[in-house]
Every structure is written in C-alpha cells, then in structure tokens.
C-alpha positions as a LaTeX table, in Angstrom:
\begin{tabular}{lrrr}
\hline
Residue & $x$ (\AA) & $y$ (\AA) & $z$ (\AA) \\
\hline
Met1 & $-17.01$ & $-38.88$ & $-22.79$ \\
Ser2 & $-13.65$ & $-39.15$ & $-21.11$ \\
Gln3 & $-11.76$ & $-41.83$ & $-19.25$ \\
Gly4 & $-13.47$ & $-43.31$ & $-16.22$ \\
Phe5 & $-16.27$ & $-45.37$ & $-14.72$ \\
Arg6 & $-19.88$ & $-44.31$ & $-15.40$ \\
Asp7 & $-23.38$ & $-45.51$ & $-14.72$ \\
Ser8 & $-25.87$ & $-46.27$ & $-17.49$ \\
Glu9 & $-26.88$ & $-42.59$ & $-17.66$ \\
Gly10 & $-23.27$ & $-41.51$ & $-18.24$ \\
Asn11 & $-22.72$ & $-40.09$ & $-14.76$ \\
Pro12 & $-19.26$ & $-40.61$ & $-13.22$ \\
Val13 & $-19.28$ & $-43.07$ & $-10.29$ \\
Lys14 & $-16.91$ & $-43.59$ & $-7.38$ \\
Gly15 & $-18.17$ & $-47.07$ & $-6.53$ \\
Phe16 & $-20.37$ & $-49.90$ & $-7.70$ \\
Val17 & $-23.70$ & $-50.99$ & $-6.29$ \\
Val18 & $-23.31$ & $-54.70$ & $-5.54$ \\
Tyr19 & $-24.87$ & $-57.57$ & $-3.64$ \\
Thr20 & $-22.80$ & $-60.05$ & $-1.67$ \\
Ala21 & $-24.01$ & $-62.92$ & 0.47 \\
Asp22 & $-20.58$ & $-63.88$ & 1.79 \\
Gly23 & $-18.58$ & $-60.62$ & 1.83 \\
Arg24 & $-16.28$ & $-61.81$ & $-0.95$ \\
Asn25 & $-18.28$ & $-62.72$ & $-4.05$ \\
Cys26 & $-20.15$ & $-59.73$ & $-5.49$ \\
Val27 & $-22.83$ & $-59.26$ & $-8.14$ \\
Leu28 & $-23.44$ & $-55.88$ & $-9.81$ \\
Leu29 & $-26.94$ & $-54.53$ & $-9.31$ \\
Lys30 & $-26.65$ & $-51.84$ & $-12.00$ \\
Asp31 & $-25.07$ & $-51.43$ & $-15.45$ \\
Tyr32 & $-21.78$ & $-49.54$ & $-15.71$ \\
Val33 & $-19.19$ & $-48.73$ & $-18.35$ \\
Tyr34 & $-15.51$ & $-47.96$ & $-18.26$ \\
Glu35 & $-13.86$ & $-45.76$ & $-20.85$ \\
Arg36 & $-10.15$ & $-46.36$ & $-21.32$ \\
Lys37 & $-7.80$ & $-43.45$ & $-21.98$ \\
Asp38 & $-7.67$ & $-44.56$ & $-25.64$ \\
Gly39 & $-11.46$ & $-44.03$ & $-25.89$ \\
Cys40 & $-12.49$ & $-47.71$ & $-25.90$ \\
Val41 & $-15.74$ & $-48.08$ & $-23.92$ \\
Ile42 & $-16.25$ & $-51.36$ & $-22.07$ \\
Pro43 & $-19.62$ & $-52.38$ & $-20.63$ \\
Ile44 & $-19.80$ & $-53.89$ & $-17.15$ \\
Pro45 & $-23.37$ & $-55.23$ & $-17.09$ \\
Lys46 & $-25.73$ & $-55.77$ & $-14.21$ \\
Gly47 & $-25.15$ & $-59.32$ & $-12.99$ \\
Ala48 & $-21.37$ & $-59.24$ & $-13.59$ \\
Thr49 & $-19.50$ & $-60.99$ & $-10.80$ \\
Ser50 & $-16.21$ & $-60.47$ & $-9.00$ \\
Asp51 & $-14.36$ & $-61.82$ & $-5.98$ \\
Gly52 & $-12.10$ & $-58.78$ & $-5.78$ \\
Ala53 & $-8.45$ & $-58.67$ & $-6.74$ \\
Ser54 & $-6.89$ & $-62.13$ & $-6.96$ \\
Thr55 & $-3.94$ & $-61.26$ & $-4.78$ \\
Pro56 & $-2.39$ & $-64.18$ & $-2.88$ \\
Pro57 & $-3.55$ & $-64.39$ & 0.75 \\
Val58 & 0.04 & $-63.87$ & 1.93 \\
Leu59 & $-0.21$ & $-60.31$ & 0.48 \\
Trp60 & $-3.63$ & $-59.44$ & 1.93 \\
Asn61 & $-2.12$ & $-57.25$ & 4.66 \\
Thr62 & $-0.81$ & $-54.89$ & 1.96 \\
Leu63 & $-2.93$ & $-55.79$ & $-1.12$ \\
Pro64 & $-6.32$ & $-57.06$ & 0.08 \\
Pro65 & $-8.95$ & $-58.20$ & $-2.45$ \\
Phe66 & $-10.94$ & $-54.98$ & $-1.93$ \\
Gly67 & $-8.40$ & $-52.15$ & $-1.98$ \\
Ser68 & $-8.42$ & $-48.85$ & $-3.88$ \\
Tyr69 & $-8.10$ & $-50.91$ & $-7.09$ \\
Trp70 & $-11.32$ & $-52.86$ & $-6.49$ \\
Met71 & $-13.32$ & $-51.31$ & $-9.36$ \\
Ala72 & $-10.41$ & $-52.01$ & $-11.72$ \\
Ala73 & $-10.29$ & $-55.62$ & $-10.49$ \\
Tyr74 & $-14.06$ & $-55.94$ & $-11.06$ \\
Leu75 & $-13.62$ & $-54.69$ & $-14.62$ \\
His76 & $-10.72$ & $-57.11$ & $-15.13$ \\
Asp77 & $-12.83$ & $-60.01$ & $-13.86$ \\
Gln78 & $-15.57$ & $-59.04$ & $-16.32$ \\
Leu79 & $-13.10$ & $-59.00$ & $-19.20$ \\
Tyr80 & $-11.65$ & $-62.40$ & $-18.26$ \\
Arg81 & $-14.96$ & $-64.08$ & $-17.48$ \\
Glu82 & $-17.49$ & $-62.73$ & $-19.93$ \\
Ser83 & $-16.02$ & $-60.91$ & $-22.88$ \\
Gly84 & $-13.76$ & $-63.27$ & $-24.79$ \\
Thr85 & $-11.24$ & $-60.44$ & $-25.17$ \\
Pro86 & $-7.50$ & $-61.14$ & $-25.45$ \\
Lys87 & $-5.65$ & $-61.48$ & $-22.15$ \\
Asp88 & $-3.24$ & $-58.64$ & $-22.96$ \\
Phe89 & $-6.17$ & $-56.26$ & $-23.55$ \\
Ala90 & $-7.79$ & $-57.26$ & $-20.24$ \\
Asp91 & $-4.52$ & $-56.85$ & $-18.34$ \\
Glu92 & $-3.75$ & $-53.49$ & $-19.97$ \\
Thr93 & $-7.28$ & $-52.32$ & $-19.14$ \\
Leu94 & $-6.70$ & $-53.27$ & $-15.50$ \\
Leu95 & $-3.60$ & $-51.07$ & $-15.45$ \\
Asp96 & $-5.42$ & $-48.25$ & $-17.26$ \\
Ala97 & $-8.26$ & $-48.36$ & $-14.71$ \\
Met98 & $-5.88$ & $-48.48$ & $-11.74$ \\
Glu99 & $-4.10$ & $-45.41$ & $-13.10$ \\
Phe100 & $-7.47$ & $-43.66$ & $-13.48$ \\
Leu101 & $-8.33$ & $-44.56$ & $-9.88$ \\
Asn102 & $-5.01$ & $-43.11$ & $-8.70$ \\
Val103 & $-3.92$ & $-46.41$ & $-7.20$ \\
Trp104 & $-0.48$ & $-46.04$ & $-5.68$ \\
Ala105 & 1.98 & $-46.74$ & $-8.54$ \\
Val106 & 3.82 & $-49.51$ & $-6.67$ \\
Asp107 & 0.55 & $-51.34$ & $-5.90$ \\
Ala108 & $-0.64$ & $-50.96$ & $-9.49$ \\
Lys109 & 2.65 & $-52.33$ & $-10.83$ \\
Val110 & 2.63 & $-55.33$ & $-8.48$ \\
Ile111 & $-0.99$ & $-56.18$ & $-9.34$ \\
Tyr112 & $-0.48$ & $-55.68$ & $-13.08$ \\
Glu113 & 2.71 & $-57.73$ & $-13.20$ \\
Gly114 & 1.04 & $-60.41$ & $-11.09$ \\
Val115 & $-1.85$ & $-60.91$ & $-13.52$ \\
Lys116 & 0.38 & $-60.47$ & $-16.56$ \\
Val117 & 2.68 & $-63.27$ & $-15.37$ \\
Gly118 & 0.41 & $-65.39$ & $-13.17$ \\
Gly119 & $-3.06$ & $-64.90$ & $-14.65$ \\
Ala120 & $-2.76$ & $-67.21$ & $-17.64$ \\
Ser121 & $-4.40$ & $-70.25$ & $-16.02$ \\
Ser122 & $-7.32$ & $-68.19$ & $-14.69$ \\
Tyr123 & $-7.74$ & $-66.55$ & $-18.09$ \\
Glu124 & $-7.72$ & $-69.90$ & $-19.89$ \\
Gln125 & $-10.31$ & $-71.35$ & $-17.48$ \\
Asp126 & $-12.52$ & $-68.29$ & $-17.83$ \\
Val127 & $-12.31$ & $-68.29$ & $-21.64$ \\
Ala128 & $-13.11$ & $-72.02$ & $-21.78$ \\
Ala129 & $-16.17$ & $-71.44$ & $-19.57$ \\
Trp130 & $-17.20$ & $-68.44$ & $-21.72$ \\
Lys131 & $-16.89$ & $-70.49$ & $-24.92$ \\
Lys132 & $-18.91$ & $-73.33$ & $-23.43$ \\
Lys133 & $-21.59$ & $-70.92$ & $-22.18$ \\
Tyr134 & $-21.98$ & $-69.31$ & $-25.61$ \\
Gly135 & $-21.53$ & $-72.46$ & $-27.72$ \\
Phe136 & $-18.10$ & $-71.78$ & $-29.27$ \\
\hline
\end{tabular}
C-alpha cells in the first residue's frame, strides 16, 4: 500500500460516505483507513464521528469546517476521540493527510499550527472521555 485514504477493500477514496442529521455532525457509514507517508496505517471505523475542522467561526469565510482538508480533519477527530494516541502523533497525522490531499500549504500550516497550539484542551477532554468509555 502507499500513502492515502482507502476503503475496507483497499481501494483509494476521494471522499467518505457519511450520515448527518444537522449538516455539521457526521457519522461514517463505512470503514476506512489512512496510511501515513511513514507507512503507519490508521483505521477510521464505521461509526466514527466528526464535526469538521475546528476552525474558529471568525475564519469560516477562508477556512470553513468542511474545506479541502475535511477528510484529514475527520481522521484527526478520530485520533483525538477514539484512539488514545499521543497528541503530537494525531497533529502530525493531520498535517500528513493534508499534504496528501494537496491542501494549499498556507491553509495546512494555519490549521496544523492552530491544533498544535490550541488543541490541548480538546485533546485532554477527548482522552478523558476515551479513558472513561474504556475503563482506564
């Protein structure tokens, strides 16, 4: 395999199949994986949730929650919410996926730096919920 997003059969995908009742909060309807450029394969299971990129509303004219980086943001949400992985790994994976998706370099840098600097409280809340859910 090589870097990129794939379905459960290993076929490259350009988008996710999701359900949303409100246009913002999404639930995956199929299993996917993402392979980082270093070869690490990360599952994104059916049922995984995302509310898009957590960009501040003041930036939505230029960086809306569902831009070209949306699949990378979905993956990042999965890593924060359900995997118990270190924050640095999740943030680096976001950048890796945005580079794979050919997100404009300036947008990718702003989003990456934003979660790197401002994502700590969300990460801590998500890890606490993950630990509670799985009894840690």
